[in-house]
C-alpha positions in Angstrom: 14.3 -14.4 22.8 11.0 -13.6 21.2 10.4 -13.4 17.2 10.1 -9.9 15.7 7.7 -10.1 13.0 9.0 -8.9 9.6 6.9 -7.4 6.6 8.0 -7.0 3.3 6.6 -4.4 0.8 6.6 -5.4 -3.0 6.1 -2.9 -5.8 5.0 -4.5 -9.0 6.5 -3.5 -12.4 5.4 0.0 -13.6 3.5 0.5 -16.6 4.0 2.9 -19.2 1.4 5.4 -19.7 -0.1 8.4 -21.7 -1.4 11.7 -20.2 -5.0 11.2 -18.9 -4.6 7.3 -18.7 -5.2 5.6 -15.5 -4.5 2.1 -14.1 -4.7 0.5 -10.7 -1.1 -0.9 -9.2 -1.6 -3.6 -6.4 0.9 -3.2 -4.0 1.8 -6.5 -2.5 3.1 -7.6 1.1 4.7 -10.4 2.4 4.6 -10.8 6.1 6.0 -13.8 8.2 2.5 -13.7 10.6 -1.2 -12.3 9.9 -1.3 -8.0 10.8 -3.5 -6.0 12.1 -2.8 -2.7 10.3 -0.7 -1.2 7.9 0.0 2.5 7.1 0.8 2.6 3.0 3.3 5.7 2.2 3.8 6.7 -1.5 6.1 9.1 -3.4 5.9 10.2 -6.8 6.1 13.5 -8.8 2.7 15.5 -8.8 3.8 17.1 -12.2 3.4 13.2 -13.9 1.2 11.3 -11.7 -2.0 11.9 -9.7 -3.3 8.9 -7.0 -6.8 9.0 -7.7 -8.3 6.3 -5.2 -7.0 3.2 -2.8 -8.5 0.3 -2.3 -8.3 -2.3 0.6 -6.5 -5.8 -0.9 -8.0 -8.8 -1.1 -6.0 -9.9 2.6 -8.3 -7.9 3.9 -11.2 -10.2 3.2 -14.4 -10.5 1.7 -16.1 -7.5 3.7 -13.1 -5.3 2.8 -11.5 -6.0 -0.1 -11.7 -3.4 -3.0 -13.6 -1.2 -0.5 -12.3 2.5 -0.5 -9.5 3.2 1.8 -9.4 7.4 2.2 -5.6 8.3 2.2 -5.3 10.7 5.1 -2.3 12.6 2.8 -2.5 13.0 -0.5 -0.7 16.1 -1.9 2.6 17.5 -3.1 3.7 14.1 -4.5 2.9 11.8 -1.1 -0.2 9.5 -0.4 -0.5 8.0 2.8 -2.8 5.4 3.7 -3.7 3.8 7.0 -5.5 0.0 6.5 -6.2 -1.9 9.2 -9.3 -4.4 10.0 -12.1 -3.5 12.4 -11.1 -6.7 14.9 -8.9 -9.5 14.7 -6.3 -9.9 11.6 -6.0 -9.9 8.4 -6.7 -13.1 6.3 -3.2 -14.2 5.1 0.5 -13.3 5.8 1.1 -12.3 2.2 -0.9 -11.0 -0.6 -2.4 -7.8 -1.9 -2.1 -5.2 0.7 -3.8 -2.1 -1.8 -4.8 -1.3 -4.9 -3.6 2.3 -5.8 -5.6 3.9 -8.6 -3.0 6.3 -10.4 -3.5 9.0 -13.3 -0.7 9.6 -15.7 -0.5 13.6 -16.1 2.4 13.2 -18.4 3.9 10.5 -20.9 6.2 8.0 -20.1 7.0 5.2 -17.4 5.4 5.4 -14.0 7.7 6.1 -11.2 6.4 5.3 -7.4 8.3 5.0 -4.4 7.7 4.0 -0.9 7.6 6.5 1.5 9.9 4.4 4.0 9.5 6.2 7.2 6.0 6.0 7.1 5.6 2.4 6.1 4.1 0.5 9.7 2.6 -2.7 10.2 1.2 -3.7 13.9 0.8 -7.1 15.0 -2.6 -8.2 16.7 -1.0 -7.5 19.8 0.0 -3.8 19.2 3.6 -5.0 18.3 5.5 -3.1 15.1 6.9 -5.7 12.5 10.6 -5.0 11.0 9.7 -3.8 7.8 11.4 -4.5 4.4 11.4 -3.2 0.8 12.0 -5.6 -2.0 
């Protein structure tokens, strides 16, 4: 029986912001083994919040960490972005997957949720990880 790799996505505690304030939110991943790519999907109220930018996390190593990652969808309260290494696998199994810069459009507690149908992690051999949410 082959072992299926697993990955847990973790959301940090969210800040309370005033309209116009920006914050950077580190999205963490805890995988059972190294991976090649991940698709991150977030859901939010687009009347209260805007995603300004997404950067690769430190798991992608010095060449990619903090580099801009352009979302392939960022509208109607949804932001989807694909994060992958050009060759090989990421630097480790666990750490910061992405840093999402947000701007509050209204005062209050930031509310971000994972878009569970979109989240995807691929191993170096192309196999899908089982994804968990914490």
